[in-house]
N, C-alpha and C positions, 0 to 999 in steps of 0.2 A: 468648215461647216457654216454655211450661210443660213441665216434664219433661226439659228438655235440660240437659246438664252443661256448665258454663263451660269454655273451653279451658284455662284455668289449672289447674282442678281435675283435668282429664284428664291433663295433664302430670305433676302431682304423683302421681296414681294410677299412671301408667306408671313413674315413677321409683321409687316404693315397690315396685312389682311387680319391677322390674329388680334392686333392691337385695336383695329377699327371695329371688328365684329365679335370680340371675345365674349361678351355677355350673351349675345344671341346664340353663339355656338354652344355655350354651357347650358343655356335654357333648352335648346333643341336636344342635346344629348340627354339631359335629365328627363325631358318629356318622353323621349323614345324609351329610355330605361323604365320609367314608370309604366308606360302603356304596355310594354312587352314582357316585363319580368316582375315588377314589384307590386302592382295593384292586384286587387282581388279578381277583377275581370280582365285578365291578361289575354294577350293574343294567343299564347300557348294554351290557355284554358279553353278559349273559343275553338281552337283547332281540335282539341280533345273532345269537346262536346259535339262538334260536327261529325267526328268519327263515330261516336256513340250513336248519334241520330241515324247515320247511314247504316250502321249495323242493325239498329232496331227496325228500320224500313225493310231490310233484307229478311229479318225474322218475321215481320208482319206478312210479307209475301209468302214465305214458307208456311206459316200457320194458316193463312187463307187457303192455300192449295191443299193442305192437309184436311182442313175442315170441309172443303169441297169433296175430296175423296171419301171422307168418312160419311158425308151426307149421301153420296151415291151408294156406298156400301150398306147404309141403313135402309135405303129404298129397296135394294136387292133383298135384304133380309125379310122384308115384308112378304115376299113371295114364298110359298111353302116349299117348292122344289129347291130353291137356293138355300133356304134355312136347313133343310134336311141334308143337302150336299155339304154345306159348311160344317154342320155338326158331325157328320160322318168323317170328314177329312181332318178336322181340327181336334175334335175330342174323342175320336174313335168310337162314336156311338153306333148302335146297331138296332135294327128292328127285331122284335121278338122272333126267335127261331133262327136267326142268322148267326154265323160265326165270322170272326174277323181274323185275317191273317196279315201280319205285318211283314213286309219284305224289306230287308235292309240292303241298300246298294253300296 
C-alpha cells in the first residue's frame, strides 16, 4: 500500500495534535455545548420558536381567510332575499300561513 500512513504514526500524529491544541479543543467543545444545550437561548429553543412562528403564520392566513368569508356572508345578509332564504334553510322559519315539511334523506 503506497501512500498510506501506518496506524502507529497516525496515533502519534493525533497525540501531538492533542498536546498542541488541547486547550482550544476543550474550549471549542465547551462553547458548542453551552450554545446548543446548556444556555437559556439554545439552538434547540430557537428551532422550537421558529416552528411556533411558522404555525402561527399558518393560523393567521387561515383566520384572515375566515374573516374574508364571514365579511362576504355579512354583506349577503344585508339583502332581504338572502336573509329570508338563510332563515328558512337554517332555522326552519316560515311566513304566516305556510307549512314546513322536513324531508330526511
